[in-house]
All heavy atoms as an XYZ file, in Angstrom:
886
protein
N      25.073     -4.316     -3.128
C      24.458     -5.118     -4.153
C      24.077     -6.484     -3.851
O      23.293     -7.088     -4.472
C      25.495     -5.019     -5.358
C      26.484     -4.047     -4.971
C      26.396     -3.791     -3.520
N      24.807     -7.061     -2.836
C      24.491     -8.560     -2.568
C      23.470     -8.661     -1.489
O      23.351     -9.670     -0.818
C      25.734     -9.200     -2.041
C      26.706     -9.454     -3.200
O      26.355     -9.890     -4.278
N      28.002     -9.247     -2.910
N      22.561     -7.684     -1.309
C      21.466     -7.785     -0.243
C      20.555     -8.927     -0.402
O      20.057     -9.462      0.607
C      20.597     -6.481     -0.187
C      19.820     -6.367      1.125
C      19.798     -6.319     -1.547
C      20.654     -6.297      2.431
N      20.428     -9.520     -1.562
C      19.627    -10.634     -1.804
C      20.106    -11.872     -0.997
O      19.348    -12.831     -0.736
C      19.503    -11.112     -3.277
C      18.958     -9.914     -4.137
C      17.564     -9.510     -3.818
O      16.941    -10.006     -2.912
N      16.947     -8.666     -4.736
N      21.411    -11.851     -0.648
C      22.060    -12.956      0.061
C      21.722    -12.758      1.595
O      22.126    -13.731      2.344
C      23.532    -12.931     -0.137
S      24.027    -13.259     -1.796
N      21.228    -11.702      2.063
C      20.888    -11.360      3.492
C      19.396    -11.001      3.638
O      19.249     -9.717      3.871
C      21.871    -10.291      3.927
C      23.336    -10.641      3.738
C      23.923    -10.105      2.638
C      23.987    -11.442      4.666
C      25.337    -10.473      2.490
C      25.366    -11.857      4.467
C      25.937    -11.326      3.352
N      18.488    -11.865      3.428
C      17.062    -11.500      3.633
C      16.679    -10.748      4.916
O      15.773     -9.939      4.954
C      16.356    -12.793      3.376
C      17.278    -13.847      3.609
C      18.653    -13.282      3.370
N      17.427    -11.058      5.992
C      17.118    -10.427      7.231
C      17.329     -8.967      7.248
O      16.919     -8.239      8.213
C      17.812    -11.129      8.375
C      19.346    -10.913      8.428
C      20.130    -11.834      7.456
O      19.680    -12.409      6.568
N      21.423    -11.902      7.701
N      18.189     -8.441      6.334
C      18.430     -6.971      6.172
C      17.679     -6.241      5.116
O      17.950     -5.095      4.883
C      19.993     -6.890      5.873
C      20.862     -7.393      7.010
C      22.289     -7.195      6.739
C      23.118     -7.691      7.872
N      24.522     -7.552      7.715
N      16.682     -7.016      4.416
C      16.009     -6.394      3.291
C      15.237     -5.163      3.692
O      15.093     -4.225      2.892
C      15.172     -7.461      2.664
O      14.215     -7.866      3.489
N      14.610     -5.069      4.895
C      13.832     -3.921      5.287
C      14.628     -2.684      5.349
O      14.257     -1.580      4.873
C      13.165     -4.218      6.638
C      11.868     -5.095      6.559
O      11.368     -5.205      5.513
N      11.491     -5.606      7.628
N      15.812     -2.755      5.999
C      16.645     -1.542      6.103
C      17.316     -1.165      4.785
O      17.700     -0.024      4.694
C      17.712     -1.593      7.326
C      16.929     -1.689      8.645
C      18.542     -2.842      7.121
N      17.537     -2.197      3.963
C      18.309     -1.951      2.769
C      17.502     -1.045      1.784
O      18.013     -0.379      0.939
C      18.583     -3.326      2.022
O      17.475     -3.932      1.587
N      16.257     -0.951      1.964
C      15.419     -0.106      1.065
C      15.698      1.408      1.276
O      15.277      2.117      0.432
C      13.862     -0.427      1.332
C      13.566     -1.835      0.892
C      12.000     -2.131      1.206
N      11.898     -3.498      0.952
C      11.224     -4.389      1.770
N      10.653     -3.730      2.858
N      11.129     -5.619      1.611
N      16.269      1.674      2.355
C      16.529      3.112      2.680
C      17.814      3.593      2.161
O      18.277      4.658      2.438
C      16.440      3.377      4.123
O      17.419      2.745      4.914
N      18.610      2.638      1.708
C      20.049      2.983      1.232
C      20.076      3.295     -0.184
O      19.434      2.512     -1.082
C      20.995      1.805      1.560
C      22.391      2.125      1.072
C      20.968      1.583      3.043
N      20.720      4.264     -0.679
C      20.830      4.682     -2.040
C      22.371      4.865     -2.453
O      23.160      5.244     -1.689
C      20.137      5.968     -2.283
N      22.601      4.496     -3.661
C      23.837      4.910     -4.322
C      23.824      6.295     -4.849
O      22.794      6.569     -5.561
C      24.252      3.827     -5.310
C      25.705      3.954     -5.856
C      25.967      2.794     -6.689
C      27.473      2.649     -6.950
N      27.686      1.432     -7.862
N      24.708      7.146     -4.467
C      24.764      8.551     -5.008
C      25.697      8.805     -5.974
O      26.916      8.407     -5.808
C      24.900      9.493     -3.817
C      23.855      9.269     -2.613
C      24.799     10.939     -4.137
C      24.105      9.788     -1.306
N      25.327      9.542     -6.962
C      26.315      9.926     -8.054
C      26.142     11.413     -8.179
O      25.110     11.948     -8.352
C      26.072      9.298     -9.427
C      26.276      7.903     -9.615
C      25.109      6.995     -9.357
C      27.487      7.320     -9.919
C      25.321      5.681     -9.397
C      27.599      5.969    -10.061
C      26.533      5.100     -9.804
O      26.651      3.746     -9.926
N      27.337     12.148     -8.166
C      27.344     13.564     -8.485
C      28.375     13.894     -9.411
O      29.528     13.531     -9.347
C      27.706     14.435     -7.153
C      27.621     15.894     -7.326
C      26.773     14.032     -5.954
N      27.976     14.681    -10.517
C      28.857     14.979    -11.459
C      30.124     15.836    -11.040
O      29.949     16.775    -10.308
C      28.178     15.783    -12.668
N      31.233     15.352    -11.523
C      32.473     16.076    -11.118
C      32.825     17.037    -12.346
O      33.601     18.085    -12.108
C      33.690     15.139    -10.975
C      33.623     14.447     -9.657
C      34.869     13.494     -9.662
N      35.717     13.276     -8.647
C      36.092     14.052     -7.637
N      35.641     15.282     -7.529
N      37.011     13.710     -6.738
N      32.320     16.793    -13.438
C      32.727     17.470    -14.684
C      33.509     16.571    -15.606
O      33.948     15.513    -15.121
N      33.741     16.935    -16.789
C      34.468     16.141    -17.810
C      33.893     14.688    -17.989
O      34.712     13.683    -18.044
C      35.944     16.048    -17.429
C      36.564     17.480    -17.364
O      36.133     18.189    -18.186
N      37.501     17.705    -16.476
N      32.713     14.498    -17.656
C      32.005     13.150    -17.696
C      32.321     12.224    -16.605
O      32.064     11.036    -16.747
N      32.910     12.665    -15.553
C      33.230     11.830    -14.423
C      32.214     12.225    -13.275
O      31.682     13.266    -13.220
C      34.666     11.972    -13.948
O      34.821     13.257    -13.433
C      35.583     11.701    -15.008
N      32.174     11.114    -12.332
C      31.195     11.179    -11.199
C      31.894     10.918     -9.928
O      32.717      9.982     -9.874
C      29.948     10.400    -11.384
C      29.054     10.901    -12.426
C      29.281     10.628    -13.858
C      27.901     11.704    -12.159
C      28.481     10.992    -14.818
C      27.173     12.145    -13.160
C      27.408     11.756    -14.571
O      26.567     12.218    -15.479
N      31.583     11.539     -8.829
C      31.948     11.101     -7.549
C      30.698     10.258     -7.025
O      29.552     10.443     -7.390
C      32.202     12.224     -6.629
O      32.664     11.585     -5.350
C      31.070     13.058     -6.361
N      31.055      9.184     -6.202
C      29.901      8.394     -5.775
C      30.025      7.972     -4.364
O      31.215      8.014     -3.852
C      29.699      7.148     -6.652
C      30.918      6.184     -6.818
C      30.717      5.159     -7.657
O      29.584      4.550     -7.767
N      31.578      4.718     -8.516
N      28.976      7.614     -3.699
C      29.022      7.069     -2.344
C      27.559      6.572     -2.058
O      26.886      6.425     -2.999
N      27.379      6.406     -0.851
C      25.971      5.900     -0.333
C      25.373      6.842      0.705
O      26.093      7.641      1.254
C      26.197      4.493      0.197
O      27.111      4.557      1.339
C      26.534      3.486     -0.772
N      24.093      6.760      0.708
C      23.490      7.521      1.819
C      22.215      6.788      2.273
O      21.935      5.779      1.684
N      21.714      7.295      3.330
C      20.452      6.547      3.942
C      19.361      7.519      4.077
O      19.633      8.750      4.514
C      21.004      6.097      5.358
O      21.986      5.239      5.190
C      19.645      5.340      6.068
N      18.229      7.193      3.732
C      16.978      8.045      3.984
C      16.623      8.122      5.374
O      16.703      7.011      6.098
C      15.820      7.339      3.268
C      15.605      7.643      1.696
C      14.409      6.837      1.294
C      15.528      9.149      1.477
N      16.345      9.252      5.874
C      15.851      9.383      7.252
C      14.558     10.230      7.264
O      14.368     11.018      6.291
C      16.931     10.114      8.252
C      17.344     11.430      7.696
C      18.244      9.128      8.274
C      18.204     12.091      8.631
N      13.745     10.125      8.260
C      12.520     10.921      8.328
C      12.674     12.015      9.199
O      13.739     12.097      9.953
C      11.441      9.943      8.884
O      10.255     10.587      8.993
N      11.785     12.950      9.154
C      11.872     14.141      9.991
C      10.892     13.866     11.181
O      10.107     12.876     11.257
C      11.532     15.490      9.257
C      10.057     15.484      8.657
O       9.214     14.751      9.194
N       9.902     16.170      7.684
N      10.978     14.745     12.221
C      10.142     14.600     13.418
C       8.655     14.823     13.094
O       7.816     14.504     13.978
C      10.662     15.598     14.441
C      11.956     15.184     14.989
C      12.427     16.228     16.070
O      11.769     17.305     16.303
O      13.457     15.889     16.827
N       8.295     15.389     12.005
C       6.967     15.777     11.691
C       6.276     14.507     11.220
O       4.980     14.376     11.195
C       6.702     16.862     10.636
C       7.162     18.132     11.246
O       7.089     18.408     12.397
N       7.636     18.946     10.417
N       6.992     13.422     10.818
C       6.400     12.272     10.206
C       5.491     12.484      9.074
O       4.510     11.831      8.901
N       5.857     13.456      8.232
C       4.954     13.864      7.043
C       5.400     13.223      5.758
O       4.910     13.645      4.690
C       4.956     15.360      6.939
C       6.349     15.932      6.764
O       7.394     15.319      6.578
N       6.310     17.409      6.758
N       6.401     12.359      5.805
C       6.817     11.647      4.659
C       7.914     12.369      3.735
O       8.271     11.884      2.737
N       8.292     13.577      4.316
C       9.378     14.381      3.598
C      10.641     13.618      3.751
O      11.115     13.276      4.803
C       9.476     15.808      4.124
C      10.366     16.613      3.278
C      10.260     18.047      3.714
C      11.144     18.972      2.768
N      11.017     20.347      3.191
N      11.286     13.307      2.641
C      12.482     12.498      2.598
C      13.744     13.363      2.782
O      13.906     14.389      2.149
C      12.583     11.666      1.268
N      14.655     12.838      3.549
C      15.894     13.402      3.823
C      17.064     12.338      3.599
O      16.824     11.286      4.068
C      16.230     14.075      5.175
C      15.348     15.244      5.472
C      14.072     15.095      6.082
C      15.745     16.541      5.111
C      13.262     16.306      6.247
C      15.066     17.620      5.331
C      13.737     17.497      5.852
O      12.957     18.706      6.038
N      18.024     12.744      2.917
C      19.238     11.821      2.654
C      20.295     12.167      3.460
O      20.870     13.311      3.292
C      19.483     11.793      1.135
C      20.641     10.916      0.770
S      20.369      9.014      0.977
C      19.062      8.792     -0.157
N      20.867     11.224      4.250
C      21.975     11.557      5.115
C      23.244     10.887      4.408
O      23.138      9.664      4.218
C      21.915     11.072      6.582
C      22.983     11.239      7.495
C      23.349     12.584      7.693
C      22.833     10.420      8.845
N      24.218     11.598      4.246
C      25.409     10.993      3.454
C      26.755     11.719      4.016
O      26.605     12.675      4.857
C      25.477     11.182      2.032
O      26.564     10.387      1.420
C      25.480     12.611      1.463
N      27.860     11.250      3.634
C      29.135     11.792      4.086
C      29.446     13.088      3.224
O      29.190     13.024      2.042
C      30.192     10.781      3.898
N      29.952     14.086      3.868
C      30.319     15.390      3.216
C      31.298     15.149      2.067
O      31.177     15.759      0.984
C      30.755     16.386      4.191
C      31.035     17.673      3.503
C      31.415     18.789      4.507
C      32.631     18.306      5.318
N      33.116     19.261      6.282
N      32.185     14.160      2.267
C      33.199     13.923      1.230
C      32.629     13.363     -0.123
O      33.278     13.556     -1.111
C      34.330     13.079      1.768
C      33.960     11.606      1.876
N      33.622     11.135      3.183
C      33.846     10.633      1.144
C      33.256      9.906      3.034
N      33.556      9.509      1.770
N      31.449     12.857     -0.053
C      30.684     12.478     -1.234
C      30.351     13.562     -2.150
O      30.548     13.502     -3.471
C      29.474     11.612     -0.869
C      28.708     11.273     -2.161
C      29.810     10.281     -0.184
N      30.064     14.741     -1.532
C      29.726     15.931     -2.404
C      30.820     16.994     -2.454
O      30.728     17.893     -3.288
C      28.427     16.536     -1.733
C      27.253     15.618     -1.530
C      26.091     16.346     -0.855
C      26.765     15.092     -2.814
N      31.750     16.858     -1.595
C      32.907     17.769     -1.614
C      33.912     17.588     -2.761
O      35.020     16.930     -2.651
C      33.638     17.813     -0.259
C      34.588     18.868     -0.172
O      34.601     19.862     -0.959
O      35.399     18.810      0.815
N      33.485     17.920     -4.053
C      34.203     17.606     -5.262
C      35.585     18.073     -5.199
O      36.527     17.516     -5.609
C      33.519     18.103     -6.456
C      32.083     17.337     -6.556
C      34.201     17.899     -7.693
C      31.163     17.880     -7.589
N      35.782     19.378     -4.722
C      37.248     20.042     -4.800
C      37.999     19.623     -3.480
O      39.008     20.261     -3.274
C      37.191     21.501     -5.025
C      36.229     22.264     -4.046
O      35.911     21.587     -2.929
O      35.924     23.412     -4.310
N      37.458     18.926     -2.550
C      38.098     18.555     -1.315
C      38.623     19.655     -0.473
O      39.626     19.584      0.238
C      39.204     17.526     -1.564
C      38.794     16.213     -2.232
O      37.738     15.753     -1.697
O      39.520     15.723     -3.164
N      37.751     20.805     -0.442
C      38.134     21.869      0.429
C      37.502     21.898      1.739
O      37.684     22.773      2.619
C      37.941     23.172     -0.256
C      36.465     23.411     -0.505
O      35.548     22.727     -0.242
N      36.092     24.668     -0.897
N      36.770     20.796      2.110
C      36.115     20.677      3.384
C      34.798     21.460      3.515
O      34.204     21.460      4.599
N      34.238     21.908      2.434
C      33.050     22.719      2.498
C      32.217     22.528      1.230
O      32.866     22.431      0.067
C      33.338     24.220      2.632
C      32.142     25.130      2.703
C      31.313     24.927      3.998
C      32.587     26.621      2.570
N      30.931     22.286      1.281
C      30.116     22.213      0.049
C      29.824     23.705     -0.310
O      29.077     24.318      0.362
C      28.900     21.430      0.356
C      29.128     20.068      1.023
C      27.979     21.269     -0.845
C      30.080     19.209      0.301
N      30.472     24.044     -1.427
C      30.310     25.434     -1.864
C      29.322     25.562     -3.015
O      28.618     24.589     -3.316
C      31.734     25.995     -2.314
C      32.333     25.167     -3.489
O      31.583     24.626     -4.268
O      33.571     25.171     -3.492
N      29.213     26.769     -3.560
C      28.046     27.061     -4.528
C      28.183     26.111     -5.750
O      27.122     25.630     -6.200
N      29.316     25.877     -6.331
C      29.385     24.885     -7.553
C      28.974     23.615     -7.174
O      28.244     22.933     -7.895
C      30.879     24.898     -8.089
C      31.098     24.077     -9.270
O      30.294     24.172    -10.161
N      32.010     23.228     -9.187
N      29.235     23.127     -5.940
C      28.898     21.720     -5.572
C      27.452     21.688     -5.235
O      26.808     20.689     -5.492
C      29.857     21.213     -4.345
C      31.252     21.069     -4.783
C      32.205     21.111     -3.683
O      31.903     21.838     -2.625
O      33.314     20.629     -3.769
N      26.954     22.682     -4.662
C      25.440     22.791     -4.426
C      24.642     22.795     -5.754
O      23.696     22.017     -5.894
C      25.123     24.007     -3.682
C      25.654     23.882     -2.079
C      23.607     24.239     -3.670
C      25.461     25.145     -1.439
N      25.282     23.484     -6.805
C      24.563     23.421     -8.067
C      24.600     22.047     -8.628
O      23.583     21.626     -9.386
C      25.317     24.537     -9.028
C      24.595     24.649    -10.421
C      23.226     25.304    -10.257
C      25.484     25.717    -11.145
N      25.793     21.369     -8.584
C      25.826     20.060     -9.115
C      24.880     19.096     -8.365
O      24.354     18.217     -8.910
C      27.282     19.529     -8.980
C      28.225     20.251     -9.979
C      29.555     19.716     -9.956
N      30.401     20.393    -10.881
C      30.576     20.229    -12.171
N      29.930     19.285    -12.737
N      31.515     20.998    -12.868
N      24.740     19.286     -7.076
C      23.892     18.541     -6.252
C      22.416     18.649     -6.793
O      21.609     17.690     -7.032
C      23.941     18.838     -4.874
C      22.938     18.151     -3.828
C      23.167     16.585     -3.934
C      23.090     18.716     -2.473
N      22.038     19.995     -7.050
C      20.697     20.236     -7.491
C      20.378     19.772     -8.904
O      19.329     19.306     -9.178
C      20.389     21.782     -7.451
C      20.446     22.281     -6.030
C      20.392     23.826     -5.877
O      20.515     24.554     -6.921
O      20.217     24.335     -4.794
N      21.491     19.904     -9.801
C      21.175     19.740    -11.189
C      21.886     18.419    -11.831
O      21.389     17.965    -12.808
C      21.625     20.860    -11.968
C      20.958     22.246    -11.625
C      21.366     23.358    -12.405
O      22.348     23.238    -13.135
N      20.825     24.478    -12.288
N      22.851     17.905    -11.090
C      23.587     16.855    -11.662
C      23.797     15.696    -10.734
O      24.850     14.993    -10.804
C      24.976     17.335    -12.216
C      24.798     18.392    -13.350
C      25.980     18.834    -13.913
O      26.846     18.110    -14.486
O      26.355     20.063    -13.755
N      22.927     15.390     -9.904
C      23.133     14.211     -8.921
C      21.963     13.300     -9.179
O      20.910     13.565     -9.620
C      23.055     14.686     -7.509
O      21.803     15.261     -7.083
N      22.229     12.036     -8.738
C      21.152     10.990     -8.956
C      21.316      9.994     -7.738
O      22.417      9.875     -7.148
C      21.223     10.269    -10.143
O      22.556      9.533    -10.346
N      20.208      9.458     -7.282
C      20.093      8.652     -6.138
C      19.428      7.334     -6.574
O      18.289      7.347     -6.954
C      19.249      9.334     -5.026
C      19.865     10.681     -4.611
C      19.615     11.828     -5.402
C      20.718     10.779     -3.565
C      20.137     13.054     -4.991
C      21.291     11.962     -3.306
C      20.980     13.115     -3.788
N      20.192      6.248     -6.586
C      19.816      4.919     -7.061
C      19.430      4.001     -5.877
O      20.168      3.642     -5.108
C      20.991      4.239     -7.897
C      21.271      5.052     -9.131
C      21.574      6.412     -9.185
C      21.469      4.551    -10.381
N      21.886      6.770    -10.450
C      21.859      5.601    -11.189
C      21.362      3.263    -10.892
C      22.192      5.466    -12.503
C      21.599      3.081    -12.264
C      22.050      4.096    -12.959
N      18.170      3.653     -5.771
C      17.616      2.788     -4.870
C      17.322      1.349     -5.567
O      17.085      1.189     -6.716
C      16.299      3.292     -4.290
C      16.471      4.426     -3.467
C      16.365      5.756     -4.034
C      16.659      4.455     -2.101
C      16.502      6.921     -3.154
C      16.805      5.489     -1.307
C      16.714      6.787     -1.929
N      17.453      0.408     -4.684
C      17.235     -0.992     -5.156
C      18.203     -1.398     -6.325
O      17.773     -2.215     -7.105
C      15.804     -1.227     -5.637
C      14.728     -0.752     -4.640
C      13.837      0.241     -5.129
C      14.670     -1.166     -3.332
C      12.892      0.767     -4.217
C      13.604     -0.608     -2.545
C      12.713      0.257     -2.974
N      19.392     -0.949     -6.276
C      20.374     -1.328     -7.259
C      21.148     -2.551     -6.836
O      22.327     -2.527     -6.327
C      21.414     -0.145     -7.506
C      22.171     -0.353     -8.606
O      23.408     -0.015     -8.627
N      21.689     -0.724     -9.789
N      20.440     -3.632     -6.830
C      20.842     -4.878     -6.222
C      21.178     -5.985     -7.306
O      20.686     -5.884     -8.516
C      19.713     -5.456     -5.305
C      19.406     -4.501     -4.284
C      20.169     -3.607     -3.614
C      18.066     -4.608     -3.682
N      19.451     -2.968     -2.705
C      18.171     -3.605     -2.468
C      16.963     -5.277     -3.774
C      17.123     -3.331     -1.787
C      15.853     -5.001     -2.931
C      16.035     -3.914     -1.968
N      21.985     -6.906     -6.953
C      22.237     -8.069     -7.734
C      20.991     -8.990     -7.719
O      20.277     -9.090     -6.639
C      23.425     -8.800     -7.182
C      24.642     -8.176     -7.539
C      23.554    -10.234     -7.718
C      25.904     -8.572     -6.991
N      20.640     -9.634     -8.903
C      19.456    -10.331     -9.041
C      19.757    -11.779     -8.525
O      20.599    -12.444     -9.057
C      18.959    -10.350    -10.420
C      17.654    -10.993    -10.682
C      17.242    -10.933    -12.069
O      17.438     -9.928    -12.783
O      16.718    -11.953    -12.576
N      19.020    -12.033     -7.295
C      19.348    -13.337     -6.667
C      20.699    -13.294     -5.902
O      21.441    -12.363     -6.088
N      20.940    -14.210     -5.090
C      22.185    -14.297     -4.281
C      23.318    -14.672     -5.209
O      23.236    -15.773     -5.960
C      21.922    -15.296     -3.115
S      23.390    -15.268     -2.071
N      24.370    -13.900     -5.207
C      25.499    -14.112     -6.103
C      25.276    -14.086     -7.620
O      25.942    -14.709     -8.320
C      26.257    -15.418     -5.721
C      26.742    -15.368     -4.238
O      27.300    -14.338     -3.913
N      26.470    -16.341     -3.527
N      24.149    -13.389     -7.910
C      23.761    -13.289     -9.316
C      24.552    -12.071    -10.032
O      25.579    -11.738     -9.585
N      23.979    -11.577    -11.030
C      24.450    -10.415    -11.795
C      23.726     -9.183    -11.450
O      22.548     -9.244    -11.127
C      24.523    -10.690    -13.296
O      23.164    -10.872    -13.722
C      25.330    -11.826    -13.685
N      24.387     -8.040    -11.575
C      23.879     -6.836    -11.273
C      22.665     -6.519    -12.193
O      22.822     -6.655    -13.498
C      24.740     -5.652    -11.320
C      24.318     -4.408    -10.812
C      23.902     -4.294     -9.324
C      25.429     -3.206    -10.929
N      21.567     -6.186    -11.592
C      20.306     -5.949    -12.550
C      19.719     -4.567    -12.103
O      19.490     -4.233    -11.044
C      19.339     -7.032    -12.236
O      18.051     -6.743    -12.895
N      19.530     -3.781    -13.201
C      18.852     -2.483    -13.023
C      17.396     -2.518    -13.287
O      16.858     -1.388    -13.277
C      19.511     -1.412    -13.933
C      20.954     -1.067    -13.578
O      21.352     -1.210    -12.369
N      21.688     -0.815    -14.537
N      16.782     -3.604    -13.465
C      15.441     -3.717    -13.732
C      14.455     -3.161    -12.754
O      13.456     -2.643    -12.859
C      14.883     -5.136    -14.085
C      14.878     -6.114    -12.915
C      16.002     -6.945    -12.444
C      13.866     -6.311    -12.104
N      15.531     -7.612    -11.493
C      14.237     -7.348    -11.098
C      12.513     -5.747    -11.921
C      13.457     -7.849    -10.058
C      11.720     -6.268    -10.961
C      12.201     -7.267    -10.100
N      14.892     -3.239    -11.326
C      14.156     -2.773    -10.324
C      14.683     -1.499     -9.627
O      14.151     -1.114     -8.671
C      13.826     -3.878     -9.250
C      15.086     -4.337     -8.673
O      16.247     -4.020     -9.121
N      15.080     -5.097     -7.632
N      15.645     -0.907    -10.320
C      16.334      0.247     -9.642
C      15.387      1.460     -9.852
O      14.840      1.718    -10.888
C      17.678      0.498    -10.432
O      18.463     -0.553    -10.243
C      18.309      1.782     -9.820
N      15.238      2.233     -8.744
C      14.426      3.430     -8.781
C      15.394      4.520     -8.585
O      16.195      4.757     -7.698
C      13.525      3.382     -7.573
C      12.600      4.496     -7.297
C      11.592      4.792     -8.462
C      11.804      4.385     -6.064
N      15.379      5.623     -9.576
C      16.330      6.619     -9.588
C      15.673      7.974     -9.434
O      14.639      8.299    -10.122
C      17.151      6.731    -10.926
C      17.759      5.273    -11.180
C      18.186      7.771    -10.883
C      18.400      5.115    -12.507
N      16.216      8.825     -8.498
C      15.741     10.139     -8.278
C      16.831     11.103     -8.708
O      17.986     10.794     -8.442
C      15.290     10.416     -6.906
C      13.975      9.692     -6.341
C      14.192      8.408     -5.833
C      12.855     10.204     -6.589
C      13.050      7.846     -5.426
C      11.731      9.549     -6.224
C      11.782      8.267     -5.630
O      10.654      7.628     -5.119
N      16.506     12.203     -9.289
C      17.521     13.282     -9.743
C      17.369     14.479     -8.951
O      16.285     15.037     -8.878
C      17.325     13.463    -11.286
C      17.639     12.262    -12.119
C      16.469     11.461    -12.460
C      18.804     11.789    -12.418
C      16.719     10.317    -13.196
C      18.976     10.713    -13.183
C      17.969      9.923    -13.561
O      18.181      8.829    -14.324
N      18.490     14.955     -8.595
C      18.532     16.336     -7.930
C      18.199     16.257     -6.348
O      17.453     15.471     -6.009
N      18.770     17.223     -5.697
C      18.407     17.361     -4.230
C      18.856     18.742     -3.763
O      19.600     19.508     -4.558
C      19.265     16.358     -3.497
N      18.306     19.099     -2.709
C      18.653     20.427     -1.993
C      19.504     20.213     -0.732
O      19.242     19.336      0.012
C      17.379     21.195     -1.689
C      16.658     21.625     -2.883
O      17.003     22.082     -3.814
N      15.237     21.144     -2.807
N      20.526     20.992     -0.596
C      21.307     20.919      0.607
C      20.604     21.520      1.665
O      20.081     22.658      1.687
C      22.688     21.674      0.444
C      23.683     21.661      1.589
C      24.245     20.341      1.764
C      24.758     22.633      1.320
N      20.402     20.826      2.807
C      19.681     21.280      4.093
C      20.638     21.542      5.108
O      20.665     22.713      5.807
C      18.700     20.213      4.503
C      18.089     20.630      5.855
C      17.704     19.936      3.445
N      21.718     20.809      5.246
C      22.676     21.017      6.338
C      24.024     20.318      5.965
O      24.025     19.284      5.312
C      22.166     20.418      7.683
O      23.076     20.641      8.616
N      25.140     20.825      6.531
C      26.454     20.279      6.382
C      27.168     20.615      7.678
O      26.976     21.686      8.286
C      27.204     20.733      5.257
C      27.515     22.292      5.189
C      28.363     22.624      3.934
O      29.428     22.011      3.767
N      27.974     23.643      3.188
N      28.121     19.791      7.959
C      29.006     20.090      9.245
C      30.487     20.103      8.833
O      30.882     19.190      8.118
C      28.762     18.845     10.194
O      29.660     19.056     11.321
N      31.045     21.162      9.234
C      32.540     21.385      9.061
C      33.288     20.365      9.832
O      34.332     20.033      9.524
C      32.919     22.754      9.338
C      32.360     23.835      8.404
C      32.835     25.213      8.977
C      32.970     23.628      6.931
N      32.724     19.929     11.120
C      33.603     19.182     11.953
C      33.147     17.641     11.813
O      34.011     16.712     12.193
C      33.277     19.580     13.377
C      33.650     20.988     13.580
C      32.624     22.080     13.667
C      34.903     21.471     13.545
C      32.935     23.383     13.708
C      35.289     22.782     13.713
C      34.282     23.749     13.833
N      31.997     17.351     11.289
C      31.667     15.937     11.006
C      31.585     15.679      9.569
O      31.206     16.636      8.797
C      30.357     15.655     11.708
C      30.330     15.929     13.246
O      31.283     15.340     13.823
N      29.374     16.538     13.701
N      31.789     14.553      9.083
C      31.789     14.263      7.707
C      30.296     14.055      7.383
O      29.910     12.761      7.035
C      32.668     13.000      7.468
C      32.758     12.779      5.882
O      32.582     13.688      5.085
O      33.381     11.772      5.542
N      29.429     14.988      7.382
C      27.916     14.818      7.272
C      27.338     15.875      6.372
O      27.627     17.011      6.473
C      27.361     14.913      8.662
C      25.797     14.723      8.773
S      24.790     16.128      8.347
C      25.264     17.364      9.429
N      26.425     15.379      5.585
C      25.607     16.330      4.746
C      24.224     15.711      4.738
O      23.939     14.508      4.718
C      26.095     16.312      3.269
C      25.001     17.046      2.410
C      27.421     17.057      3.214
N      23.165     16.553      4.920
C      21.749     16.282      4.830
C      21.156     16.954      3.673
O      21.320     18.135      3.357
C      21.025     16.647      6.118
C      19.697     16.359      6.330
C      19.471     14.730      6.397
C      19.034     16.842      7.567
């Protein structure tokens, strides 16, 4: 959120999102992820994050229930920054996308695409 205090990092900060995934009972798991491009350079967006962000039941695998929550009950918040250096959190410029599809996960690495 304090990216405004580090203008030299503003270009790369635009690719970082805060991720929320519904756990149920009105609670959410959250983490961060980074947009990456594919080799085709066609503008298709991929979000790389840690598997533990989506592994709601902590069984080491993103299963059917978690995939459904990712598709239907997840949100990705971009530009969720503090207004000015050391200011207050402002949502006026936040861009939010809802839902995603699981492309890949690794059992051995803490990775989900």
